[in-house]
C-alpha positions in Angstrom: 25.8 245.0 322.5 27.9 243.2 319.8 29.1 246.1 318.0 30.6 248.0 321.4 32.1 244.4 322.4 33.7 244.9 318.7 35.1 248.4 319.2 35.8 247.8 322.4 37.8 245.0 321.1 39.6 246.9 318.3 40.5 249.5 320.4 42.1 246.9 323.4 43.7 245.9 320.1 45.1 248.8 319.2 46.5 249.7 322.7 48.4 246.5 323.2 49.9 246.9 319.4 51.2 250.4 320.5 52.5 248.7 324.0 54.3 245.7 322.0 55.5 248.8 319.7 56.9 250.5 322.1 58.7 248.3 324.0 60.3 246.6 321.2 61.3 250.4 320.5 63.2 250.9 324.1 64.5 247.6 323.7 66.4 248.6 320.7 66.9 251.8 321.3 68.6 250.7 324.7 70.9 247.9 322.7 71.7 250.9 320.3 72.9 253.1 322.6 74.9 250.4 325.4 77.0 249.6 321.6 77.6 253.2 321.1 78.4 254.2 324.5 80.8 251.1 324.8 82.5 252.2 321.3 82.8 255.8 322.1 84.2 254.9 325.8 87.4 252.7 324.1 87.1 255.3 321.3 87.7 258.2 324.4 90.3 255.6 326.1 92.5 255.0 323.3 93.0 258.9 322.5 93.3 259.9 326.5 95.9 257.3 326.8 97.9 258.9 322.9 99.8 261.6 324.7 100.7 259.8 327.6 
């Protein structure tokens, strides 16, 4: 029984590690997308105003 509990503990710990890594990846990519979209919007607005 102890071996099964130990295996379950490792699998739960591994699943939690994967979940935490996925959440931090989503937060990091979301921040990168936010900064990139702001910079691209500013560049587009500046280029769109040039001819006029």
